[in-house]
PDB file of N, CA, C and O in Angstrom:
ATOM      1  N   MET A   1      63.346 145.341  84.542  1.00  0.00           N
ATOM      2  CA  MET A   1      64.520 145.210  85.594  1.00  0.00           C
ATOM      3  C   MET A   1      64.055 144.915  86.956  1.00  0.00           C
ATOM      4  O   MET A   1      64.518 144.011  87.652  1.00  0.00           O
ATOM      5  N   LYS A   2      62.924 145.888  87.376  1.00  0.00           N
ATOM      6  CA  LYS A   2      62.450 145.906  88.741  1.00  0.00           C
ATOM      7  C   LYS A   2      61.719 144.562  89.114  1.00  0.00           C
ATOM      8  O   LYS A   2      61.666 144.137  90.269  1.00  0.00           O
ATOM      9  N   LYS A   3      61.195 143.973  88.088  1.00  0.00           N
ATOM     10  CA  LYS A   3      60.554 142.542  88.239  1.00  0.00           C
ATOM     11  C   LYS A   3      61.589 141.551  88.431  1.00  0.00           C
ATOM     12  O   LYS A   3      61.394 140.615  89.206  1.00  0.00           O
ATOM     13  N   LEU A   4      62.789 141.688  87.725  1.00  0.00           N
ATOM     14  CA  LEU A   4      63.858 140.550  87.944  1.00  0.00           C
ATOM     15  C   LEU A   4      64.388 140.774  89.278  1.00  0.00           C
ATOM     16  O   LEU A   4      64.681 139.787  89.953  1.00  0.00           O
ATOM     17  N   PHE A   5      64.549 141.947  89.748  1.00  0.00           N
ATOM     18  CA  PHE A   5      65.262 142.138  90.997  1.00  0.00           C
ATOM     19  C   PHE A   5      64.294 141.682  92.270  1.00  0.00           C
ATOM     20  O   PHE A   5      64.707 141.179  93.315  1.00  0.00           O
ATOM     21  N   LEU A   6      63.046 141.947  91.971  1.00  0.00           N
ATOM     22  CA  LEU A   6      61.835 141.585  92.931  1.00  0.00           C
ATOM     23  C   LEU A   6      61.757 140.026  92.834  1.00  0.00           C
ATOM     24  O   LEU A   6      61.630 139.414  93.895  1.00  0.00           O
ATOM     25  N   LEU A   7      61.815 139.381  91.755  1.00  0.00           N
ATOM     26  CA  LEU A   7      61.993 137.905  91.709  1.00  0.00           C
ATOM     27  C   LEU A   7      63.213 137.344  92.411  1.00  0.00           C
ATOM     28  O   LEU A   7      63.065 136.416  93.206  1.00  0.00           O
ATOM     29  N   PHE A   8      64.318 137.815  92.183  1.00  0.00           N
ATOM     30  CA  PHE A   8      65.552 137.461  92.646  1.00  0.00           C
ATOM     31  C   PHE A   8      65.426 137.664  94.315  1.00  0.00           C
ATOM     32  O   PHE A   8      65.794 136.745  95.047  1.00  0.00           O
ATOM     33  N   ALA A   9      64.948 138.774  94.815  1.00  0.00           N
ATOM     34  CA  ALA A   9      64.984 139.046  96.181  1.00  0.00           C
ATOM     35  C   ALA A   9      63.882 138.085  96.916  1.00  0.00           C
ATOM     36  O   ALA A   9      64.056 137.792  98.099  1.00  0.00           O
ATOM     37  N   VAL A  10      62.905 137.667  96.297  1.00  0.00           N
ATOM     38  CA  VAL A  10      61.793 136.875  96.813  1.00  0.00           C
ATOM     39  C   VAL A  10      62.555 135.195  96.873  1.00  0.00           C
ATOM     40  O   VAL A  10      62.532 134.429  97.837  1.00  0.00           O
ATOM     41  N   ALA A  11      63.046 135.016  95.839  1.00  0.00           N
ATOM     42  CA  ALA A  11      63.657 133.763  95.739  1.00  0.00           C
ATOM     43  C   ALA A  11      64.703 133.517  96.709  1.00  0.00           C
ATOM     44  O   ALA A  11      64.880 132.405  97.208  1.00  0.00           O
ATOM     45  N   THR A  12      65.419 134.570  96.992  1.00  0.00           N
ATOM     46  CA  THR A  12      66.667 134.406  97.845  1.00  0.00           C
ATOM     47  C   THR A  12      66.123 134.247  99.387  1.00  0.00           C
ATOM     48  O   THR A  12      66.556 133.394 100.162  1.00  0.00           O
ATOM     49  N   MET A  13      65.156 135.157  99.689  1.00  0.00           N
ATOM     50  CA  MET A  13      64.329 134.991 101.000  1.00  0.00           C
ATOM     51  C   MET A  13      63.563 133.584 101.172  1.00  0.00           C
ATOM     52  O   MET A  13      63.543 133.067 102.289  1.00  0.00           O
ATOM     53  N   THR A  14      63.043 133.070 100.268  1.00  0.00           N
ATOM     54  CA  THR A  14      62.544 131.765 100.200  1.00  0.00           C
ATOM     55  C   THR A  14      63.547 130.676 100.615  1.00  0.00           C
ATOM     56  O   THR A  14      63.338 129.877 101.528  1.00  0.00           O
ATOM     57  N   LEU A  15      64.542 130.718  99.936  1.00  0.00           N
ATOM     58  CA  LEU A  15      65.550 129.802 100.186  1.00  0.00           C
ATOM     59  C   LEU A  15      66.272 130.143 101.608  1.00  0.00           C
ATOM     60  O   LEU A  15      66.557 129.247 102.403  1.00  0.00           O
ATOM     61  N   SER A  16      66.466 131.135 101.786  1.00  0.00           N
ATOM     62  CA  SER A  16      67.047 131.229 103.347  1.00  0.00           C
ATOM     63  C   SER A  16      66.061 130.932 104.527  1.00  0.00           C
ATOM     64  O   SER A  16      66.503 130.535 105.605  1.00  0.00           O
ATOM     65  N   ILE A  17      64.730 131.125 104.317  1.00  0.00           N
ATOM     66  CA  ILE A  17      63.702 130.601 105.159  1.00  0.00           C
ATOM     67  C   ILE A  17      63.842 129.040 105.379  1.00  0.00           C
ATOM     68  O   ILE A  17      63.962 128.464 106.460  1.00  0.00           O
ATOM     69  N   TYR A  18      63.800 128.482 104.105  1.00  0.00           N
ATOM     70  CA  TYR A  18      63.683 127.189 103.920  1.00  0.00           C
ATOM     71  C   TYR A  18      64.989 126.457 104.559  1.00  0.00           C
ATOM     72  O   TYR A  18      64.839 125.369 105.114  1.00  0.00           O
ATOM     73  N   SER A  19      66.187 127.025 104.482  1.00  0.00           N
ATOM     74  CA  SER A  19      67.312 126.398 104.894  1.00  0.00           C
ATOM     75  C   SER A  19      67.414 126.687 106.510  1.00  0.00           C
ATOM     76  O   SER A  19      68.114 125.958 107.212  1.00  0.00           O
ATOM     77  N   CYS A  20      66.750 127.682 107.008  1.00  0.00           N
ATOM     78  CA  CYS A  20      66.789 127.931 108.255  1.00  0.00           C
ATOM     79  C   CYS A  20      65.789 127.054 109.177  1.00  0.00           C
ATOM     80  O   CYS A  20      65.889 126.857 110.388  1.00  0.00           O
ATOM     81  N   ARG A  21      64.751 126.556 108.245  1.00  0.00           N
ATOM     82  CA  ARG A  21      63.742 125.691 108.909  1.00  0.00           C
ATOM     83  C   ARG A  21      64.459 124.334 109.082  1.00  0.00           C
ATOM     84  O   ARG A  21      64.194 123.684 110.093  1.00  0.00           O
ATOM     85  N   GLU A  22      65.282 123.882 108.248  1.00  0.00           N
ATOM     86  CA  GLU A  22      65.933 122.661 108.039  1.00  0.00           C
ATOM     87  C   GLU A  22      66.896 122.560 109.235  1.00  0.00           C
ATOM     88  O   GLU A  22      67.047 121.510 109.859  1.00  0.00           O
ATOM     89  N   THR A  23      67.506 123.645 109.507  1.00  0.00           N
ATOM     90  CA  THR A  23      68.594 123.742 110.519  1.00  0.00           C
ATOM     91  C   THR A  23      67.887 123.546 111.805  1.00  0.00           C
ATOM     92  O   THR A  23      68.290 122.708 112.611  1.00  0.00           O
ATOM     93  N   THR A  24      66.773 124.336 112.045  1.00  0.00           N
ATOM     94  CA  THR A  24      66.085 124.124 113.237  1.00  0.00           C
ATOM     95  C   THR A  24      65.584 122.854 113.482  1.00  0.00           C
ATOM     96  O   THR A  24      65.667 122.386 114.618  1.00  0.00           O
ATOM     97  N   GLN A  25      65.032 122.178 112.496  1.00  0.00           N
ATOM     98  CA  GLN A  25      64.433 120.780 112.693  1.00  0.00           C
ATOM     99  C   GLN A  25      65.658 119.912 113.149  1.00  0.00           C
ATOM    100  O   GLN A  25      65.640 119.158 114.122  1.00  0.00           O
ATOM    101  N   GLU A  26      66.580 120.094 112.427  1.00  0.00           N
ATOM    102  CA  GLU A  26      68.049 119.199 112.653  1.00  0.00           C
ATOM    103  C   GLU A  26      68.362 119.290 114.195  1.00  0.00           C
ATOM    104  O   GLU A  26      68.588 118.312 114.908  1.00  0.00           O
ATOM    105  N   ASN A  27      68.340 120.769 114.659  1.00  0.00           N
ATOM    106  CA  ASN A  27      68.717 120.908 115.954  1.00  0.00           C
ATOM    107  C   ASN A  27      67.575 120.434 116.983  1.00  0.00           C
ATOM    108  O   ASN A  27      67.848 120.078 118.130  1.00  0.00           O
ATOM    109  N   ALA A  28      66.396 120.462 116.513  1.00  0.00           N
ATOM    110  CA  ALA A  28      65.514 119.891 117.451  1.00  0.00           C
ATOM    111  C   ALA A  28      65.467 118.377 117.645  1.00  0.00           C
ATOM    112  O   ALA A  28      65.149 117.798 118.684  1.00  0.00           O
ATOM    113  N   GLU A  29      65.857 117.791 116.409  1.00  0.00           N
ATOM    114  CA  GLU A  29      66.094 116.258 116.608  1.00  0.00           C
ATOM    115  C   GLU A  29      67.352 115.973 117.322  1.00  0.00           C
ATOM    116  O   GLU A  29      67.373 114.955 118.014  1.00  0.00           O
ATOM    117  N   ASP A  30      68.309 116.648 117.267  1.00  0.00           N
ATOM    118  CA  ASP A  30      69.355 116.491 117.973  1.00  0.00           C
ATOM    119  C   ASP A  30      69.198 116.854 119.597  1.00  0.00           C
ATOM    120  O   ASP A  30      69.923 116.334 120.444  1.00  0.00           O
ATOM    121  N   ALA A  31      68.339 117.645 119.853  1.00  0.00           N
ATOM    122  CA  ALA A  31      68.059 117.982 121.204  1.00  0.00           C
ATOM    123  C   ALA A  31      67.234 116.753 121.705  1.00  0.00           C
ATOM    124  O   ALA A  31      67.519 116.250 122.792  1.00  0.00           O
ATOM    125  N   VAL A  32      66.227 116.263 120.944  1.00  0.00           N
ATOM    126  CA  VAL A  32      65.456 115.040 121.526  1.00  0.00           C
ATOM    127  C   VAL A  32      66.317 113.819 121.633  1.00  0.00           C
ATOM    128  O   VAL A  32      66.126 113.051 122.576  1.00  0.00           O
ATOM    129  N   GLU A  33      67.170 113.598 120.820  1.00  0.00           N
ATOM    130  CA  GLU A  33      68.097 112.501 120.790  1.00  0.00           C
ATOM    131  C   GLU A  33      68.925 112.574 121.984  1.00  0.00           C
ATOM    132  O   GLU A  33      69.047 111.580 122.698  1.00  0.00           O
ATOM    133  N   ASN A  34      69.625 113.900 122.313  1.00  0.00           N
ATOM    134  CA  ASN A  34      70.308 113.970 123.569  1.00  0.00           C
ATOM    135  C   ASN A  34      69.707 113.814 124.706  1.00  0.00           C
ATOM    136  O   ASN A  34      70.242 113.288 125.682  1.00  0.00           O
ATOM    137  N   THR A  35      68.436 114.297 124.677  1.00  0.00           N
ATOM    138  CA  THR A  35      67.508 114.309 125.693  1.00  0.00           C
ATOM    139  C   THR A  35      67.309 112.727 126.311  1.00  0.00           C
ATOM    140  O   THR A  35      67.388 112.343 127.478  1.00  0.00           O
ATOM    141  N   GLY A  36      67.061 112.076 125.244  1.00  0.00           N
ATOM    142  CA  GLY A  36      66.812 110.593 125.378  1.00  0.00           C
ATOM    143  C   GLY A  36      68.113 109.873 125.917  1.00  0.00           C
ATOM    144  O   GLY A  36      68.045 109.001 126.784  1.00  0.00           O
ATOM    145  N   ASP A  37      69.186 110.250 125.407  1.00  0.00           N
ATOM    146  CA  ASP A  37      70.314 109.616 125.862  1.00  0.00           C
ATOM    147  C   ASP A  37      70.619 110.061 127.334  1.00  0.00           C
ATOM    148  O   ASP A  37      71.037 109.229 128.139  1.00  0.00           O
ATOM    149  N   ALA A  38      70.444 111.172 127.638  1.00  0.00           N
ATOM    150  CA  ALA A  38      70.525 111.527 129.091  1.00  0.00           C
ATOM    151  C   ALA A  38      69.655 110.912 130.050  1.00  0.00           C
ATOM    152  O   ALA A  38      70.036 110.655 131.192  1.00  0.00           O
ATOM    153  N   ILE A  39      68.475 110.660 129.621  1.00  0.00           N
ATOM    154  CA  ILE A  39      67.372 109.973 130.455  1.00  0.00           C
ATOM    155  C   ILE A  39      67.832 108.586 130.561  1.00  0.00           C
ATOM    156  O   ILE A  39      67.901 108.062 131.673  1.00  0.00           O
ATOM    157  N   GLU A  40      68.181 107.895 129.408  1.00  0.00           N
ATOM    158  CA  GLU A  40      68.724 106.614 129.571  1.00  0.00           C
ATOM    159  C   GLU A  40      69.871 106.454 130.419  1.00  0.00           C
ATOM    160  O   GLU A  40      69.911 105.465 131.151  1.00  0.00           O
ATOM    161  N   SER A  41      70.854 107.327 130.425  1.00  0.00           N
ATOM    162  CA  SER A  41      72.021 107.311 131.292  1.00  0.00           C
ATOM    163  C   SER A  41      71.728 107.536 132.731  1.00  0.00           C
ATOM    164  O   SER A  41      72.360 106.961 133.617  1.00  0.00           O
ATOM    165  N   ALA A  42      70.677 108.452 132.975  1.00  0.00           N
ATOM    166  CA  ALA A  42      70.395 108.585 134.469  1.00  0.00           C
ATOM    167  C   ALA A  42      69.635 107.316 134.939  1.00  0.00           C
ATOM    168  O   ALA A  42      69.859 106.807 136.037  1.00  0.00           O
ATOM    169  N   GLY A  43      68.702 106.817 134.034  1.00  0.00           N
ATOM    170  CA  GLY A  43      68.350 105.564 134.509  1.00  0.00           C
ATOM    171  C   GLY A  43      69.085 104.474 134.829  1.00  0.00           C
ATOM    172  O   GLY A  43      68.820 103.784 135.813  1.00  0.00           O
ATOM    173  N   GLU A  44      70.135 104.216 133.968  1.00  0.00           N
ATOM    174  CA  GLU A  44      71.116 103.211 134.281  1.00  0.00           C
ATOM    175  C   GLU A  44      71.981 103.441 135.544  1.00  0.00           C
ATOM    176  O   GLU A  44      72.332 102.538 136.303  1.00  0.00           O
ATOM    177  N   ASN A  45      72.322 104.907 135.698  1.00  0.00           N
ATOM    178  CA  ASN A  45      73.015 105.175 136.950  1.00  0.00           C
ATOM    179  C   ASN A  45      72.007 104.949 138.199  1.00  0.00           C
ATOM    180  O   ASN A  45      72.507 104.448 139.205  1.00  0.00           O
ATOM    181  N   ALA A  46      70.799 105.237 138.217  1.00  0.00           N
ATOM    182  CA  ALA A  46      69.795 105.054 139.245  1.00  0.00           C
ATOM    183  C   ALA A  46      69.754 103.573 139.518  1.00  0.00           C
ATOM    184  O   ALA A  46      69.865 103.129 140.660  1.00  0.00           O
ATOM    185  N   GLU A  47      69.597 102.833 138.478  1.00  0.00           N
ATOM    186  CA  GLU A  47      69.485 101.195 138.639  1.00  0.00           C
ATOM    187  C   GLU A  47      70.801 100.815 139.239  1.00  0.00           C
ATOM    188  O   GLU A  47      70.655 100.033 140.179  1.00  0.00           O
ATOM    189  N   ASN A  48      72.146 101.159 138.958  1.00  0.00           N
ATOM    190  CA  ASN A  48      73.343 100.799 139.420  1.00  0.00           C
ATOM    191  C   ASN A  48      73.269 101.241 141.029  1.00  0.00           C
ATOM    192  O   ASN A  48      73.543 100.410 141.894  1.00  0.00           O
ATOM    193  N   ALA A  49      72.928 102.440 141.331  1.00  0.00           N
ATOM    194  CA  ALA A  49      72.948 102.972 142.627  1.00  0.00           C
ATOM    195  C   ALA A  49      72.114 102.081 143.519  1.00  0.00           C
ATOM    196  O   ALA A  49      72.525 101.713 144.619  1.00  0.00           O
ATOM    197  N   ALA A  50      70.825 101.707 142.982  1.00  0.00           N
ATOM    198  CA  ALA A  50      69.941 100.954 143.821  1.00  0.00           C
ATOM    199  C   ALA A  50      70.522  99.530 144.012  1.00  0.00           C
ATOM    200  O   ALA A  50      70.473  98.991 145.117  1.00  0.00           O
ATOM    201  N   GLU A  51      71.018  98.979 143.037  1.00  0.00           N
ATOM    202  CA  GLU A  51      71.617  97.680 143.148  1.00  0.00           C
ATOM    203  C   GLU A  51      72.789  97.785 143.973  1.00  0.00           C
ATOM    204  O   GLU A  51      73.007  96.711 144.532  1.00  0.00           O
ATOM    205  N   ASN A  52      73.661  98.720 144.269  1.00  0.00           N
ATOM    206  CA  ASN A  52      74.787  98.754 144.964  1.00  0.00           C
ATOM    207  C   ASN A  52      74.267  99.190 146.430  1.00  0.00           C
ATOM    208  O   ASN A  52      74.972  98.944 147.409  1.00  0.00           O
ATOM    209  N   ALA A  53      73.201  99.749 146.546  1.00  0.00           N
ATOM    210  CA  ALA A  53      72.755  99.994 148.008  1.00  0.00           C
ATOM    211  C   ALA A  53      72.052  98.801 148.500  1.00  0.00           C
ATOM    212  O   ALA A  53      72.151  98.482 149.685  1.00  0.00           O
ATOM    213  N   GLY A  54      71.326  98.100 147.641  1.00  0.00           N
ATOM    214  CA  GLY A  54      70.834  96.680 148.084  1.00  0.00           C
ATOM    215  C   GLY A  54      71.903  95.777 148.407  1.00  0.00           C
ATOM    216  O   GLY A  54      71.736  95.110 149.427  1.00  0.00           O
ATOM    217  N   ASP A  55      73.008  95.605 147.733  1.00  0.00           N
ATOM    218  CA  ASP A  55      74.113  94.833 148.036  1.00  0.00           C
ATOM    219  C   ASP A  55      74.773  95.353 149.414  1.00  0.00           C
ATOM    220  O   ASP A  55      75.032  94.569 150.327  1.00  0.00           O
ATOM    221  N   GLU A  56      74.991  96.550 149.479  1.00  0.00           N
ATOM    222  CA  GLU A  56      75.444  97.184 150.789  1.00  0.00           C
ATOM    223  C   GLU A  56      74.742  96.694 151.971  1.00  0.00           C
ATOM    224  O   GLU A  56      75.312  96.107 152.891  1.00  0.00           O
ATOM    225  N   MET A  57      73.315  96.983 151.919  1.00  0.00           N
ATOM    226  CA  MET A  57      72.568  96.507 153.016  1.00  0.00           C
ATOM    227  C   MET A  57      72.423  95.157 153.437  1.00  0.00           C
ATOM    228  O   MET A  57      72.119  94.839 154.587  1.00  0.00           O
ATOM    229  N   GLU A  58      72.673  94.250 152.372  1.00  0.00           N
ATOM    230  CA  GLU A  58      72.871  92.993 152.722  1.00  0.00           C
ATOM    231  C   GLU A  58      74.009  92.560 153.164  1.00  0.00           C
ATOM    232  O   GLU A  58      74.039  91.635 153.975  1.00  0.00           O
ATOM    233  N   GLN A  59      75.056  93.114 152.737  1.00  0.00           N
ATOM    234  CA  GLN A  59      76.465  92.877 153.534  1.00  0.00           C
ATOM    235  C   GLN A  59      76.404  93.305 154.874  1.00  0.00           C
ATOM    236  O   GLN A  59      76.877  92.639 155.794  1.00  0.00           O
ATOM    237  N   GLU A  60      75.748  94.571 155.048  1.00  0.00           N
ATOM    238  CA  GLU A  60      75.743  95.241 156.372  1.00  0.00           C
ATOM    239  C   GLU A  60      74.911  94.138 157.408  1.00  0.00           C
ATOM    240  O   GLU A  60      75.249  93.951 158.576  1.00  0.00           O
ATOM    241  N   ALA A  61      73.852  93.507 156.792  1.00  0.00           N
ATOM    242  CA  ALA A  61      72.934  92.766 157.583  1.00  0.00           C
ATOM    243  C   ALA A  61      73.622  91.264 157.742  1.00  0.00           C
ATOM    244  O   ALA A  61      73.304  90.492 158.646  1.00  0.00           O
ATOM    245  N   GLU A  62      74.467  91.011 156.874  1.00  0.00           N
ATOM    246  CA  GLU A  62      75.318  89.768 157.049  1.00  0.00           C
ATOM    247  C   GLU A  62      76.566  89.765 158.087  1.00  0.00           C
ATOM    248  O   GLU A  62      77.097  88.764 158.567  1.00  0.00           O
ATOM    249  N   GLY A  63      76.904  91.110 158.319  1.00  0.00           N
ATOM    250  CA  GLY A  63      77.888  91.389 158.905  1.00  0.00           C
ATOM    251  C   GLY A  63      79.199  91.313 158.170  1.00  0.00           C
ATOM    252  O   GLY A  63      80.247  91.337 158.816  1.00  0.00           O
ATOM    253  N   THR A  64      79.204  91.228 156.914  1.00  0.00           N
ATOM    254  CA  THR A  64      80.392  91.291 155.853  1.00  0.00           C
ATOM    255  C   THR A  64      80.760  92.483 155.291  1.00  0.00           C
ATOM    256  O   THR A  64      81.591  92.447 154.383  1.00  0.00           O
ATOM    257  N   ASP A  65      80.267  93.627 155.680  1.00  0.00           N
ATOM    258  CA  ASP A  65      80.406  94.841 155.099  1.00  0.00           C
ATOM    259  C   ASP A  65      82.000  95.443 155.451  1.00  0.00           C
ATOM    260  O   ASP A  65      82.467  95.563 156.584  1.00  0.00           O
ATOM    261  N   ASP A  66      82.571  95.723 154.378  1.00  0.00           N
ATOM    262  CA  ASP A  66      83.862  96.288 154.475  1.00  0.00           C
ATOM    263  C   ASP A  66      83.922  97.658 154.849  1.00  0.00           C
ATOM    264  O   ASP A  66      84.857  98.094 155.520  1.00  0.00           O
ATOM    265  N   MET A  67      82.892  98.426 154.416  1.00  0.00           N
ATOM    266  CA  MET A  67      82.723  99.795 154.692  1.00  0.00           C
ATOM    267  C   MET A  67      82.759 100.237 156.062  1.00  0.00           C
ATOM    268  O   MET A  67      83.189 101.371 156.274  1.00  0.00           O
ATOM    269  N   ASN A  68      82.404  99.572 156.959  1.00  0.00           N
ATOM    270  CA  ASN A  68      82.313  99.993 158.436  1.00  0.00           C
ATOM    271  C   ASN A  68      82.789  98.746 159.299  1.00  0.00           C
ATOM    272  O   ASN A  68      82.120  98.201 160.176  1.00  0.00           O
ATOM    273  N   ALA A  69      84.183  98.364 158.850  1.00  0.00           N
ATOM    274  CA  ALA A  69      84.456  97.104 159.529  1.00  0.00           C
ATOM    275  C   ALA A  69      84.470  97.054 161.071  1.00  0.00           C
ATOM    276  O   ALA A  69      84.192  96.026 161.689  1.00  0.00           O
ATOM    277  N   ASP A  70      84.803  98.204 161.650  1.00  0.00           N
ATOM    278  CA  ASP A  70      84.712  98.231 163.036  1.00  0.00           C
ATOM    279  C   ASP A  70      83.310  98.002 163.726  1.00  0.00           C
ATOM    280  O   ASP A  70      83.275  97.430 164.816  1.00  0.00           O
ATOM    281  N   ASP A  71      82.227  98.410 163.148  1.00  0.00           N
ATOM    282  CA  ASP A  71      80.865  98.241 163.810  1.00  0.00           C
ATOM    283  C   ASP A  71      80.409  96.808 163.279  1.00  0.00           C
ATOM    284  O   ASP A  71      79.358  96.383 163.760  1.00  0.00           O
ATOM    285  N   ASP A  72      81.097  95.980 162.310  1.00  0.00           N
ATOM    286  CA  ASP A  72      80.598  94.670 162.106  1.00  0.00           C
ATOM    287  C   ASP A  72      81.113  93.756 162.976  1.00  0.00           C
ATOM    288  O   ASP A  72      80.524  92.676 163.026  1.00  0.00           O
ATOM    289  N   MET A  73      82.220  93.942 163.788  1.00  0.00           N
ATOM    290  CA  MET A  73      82.739  93.055 164.582  1.00  0.00           C
ATOM    291  C   MET A  73      82.270  93.375 166.026  1.00  0.00           C
ATOM    292  O   MET A  73      82.414  94.496 166.514  1.00  0.00           O
ATOM    293  N   ASN A  74      81.707  92.342 166.683  1.00  0.00           N
ATOM    294  CA  ASN A  74      81.209  92.416 168.011  1.00  0.00           C
ATOM    295  C   ASN A  74      82.343  92.055 169.146  1.00  0.00           C
ATOM    296  O   ASN A  74      82.154  91.030 169.801  1.00  0.00           O
ATOM    297  N   THR A  75      83.174  92.618 169.333  1.00  0.00           N
ATOM    298  CA  THR A  75      84.145  92.143 170.308  1.00  0.00           C
ATOM    299  C   THR A  75      84.047  93.152 171.688  1.00  0.00           C
ATOM    300  O   THR A  75      83.549  94.277 171.651  1.00  0.00           O
ATOM    301  N   ASP A  76      84.519  92.632 172.688  1.00  0.00           N
ATOM    302  CA  ASP A  76      84.491  93.372 173.871  1.00  0.00           C
ATOM    303  C   ASP A  76      85.455  94.610 173.997  1.00  0.00           C
ATOM    304  O   ASP A  76      85.356  95.421 174.917  1.00  0.00           O
ATOM    305  N   ASP A  77      86.361  94.685 173.034  1.00  0.00           N
ATOM    306  CA  ASP A  77      87.347  95.671 173.065  1.00  0.00           C
ATOM    307  C   ASP A  77      86.501  97.140 172.445  1.00  0.00           C
ATOM    308  O   ASP A  77      86.902  98.296 172.579  1.00  0.00           O
ATOM    309  N   ASP A  78      85.520  96.789 171.904  1.00  0.00           N
ATOM    310  CA  ASP A  78      84.652  98.071 171.252  1.00  0.00           C
ATOM    311  C   ASP A  78      83.900  98.474 172.099  1.00  0.00           C
ATOM    312  O   ASP A  78      83.416  99.575 171.838  1.00  0.00           O
ATOM    313  N   MET A  79      83.529  97.925 173.235  1.00  0.00           N
ATOM    314  CA  MET A  79      82.450  98.170 174.095  1.00  0.00           C
ATOM    315  C   MET A  79      82.896  99.119 175.233  1.00  0.00           C
ATOM    316  O   MET A  79      82.094  99.462 176.101  1.00  0.00           O
TER     317      MET A  79
END
């Protein structure tokens, strides 16, 4: 009877350790995937910001910038 109980206890512990290991592995995979998605999103945001900044600088240089309409117009009233 003791051997049967001991065998059952060892089998139960083995199964619980094995199932925890799978859960940890799945959690790690999810974390890596989420990190990759966050990095990709941050890269896209940085690319968009750089593109918008370039467009803004180009418009400012050409005098067609709508953001600061007052300083784009060179009239005698502003001076």
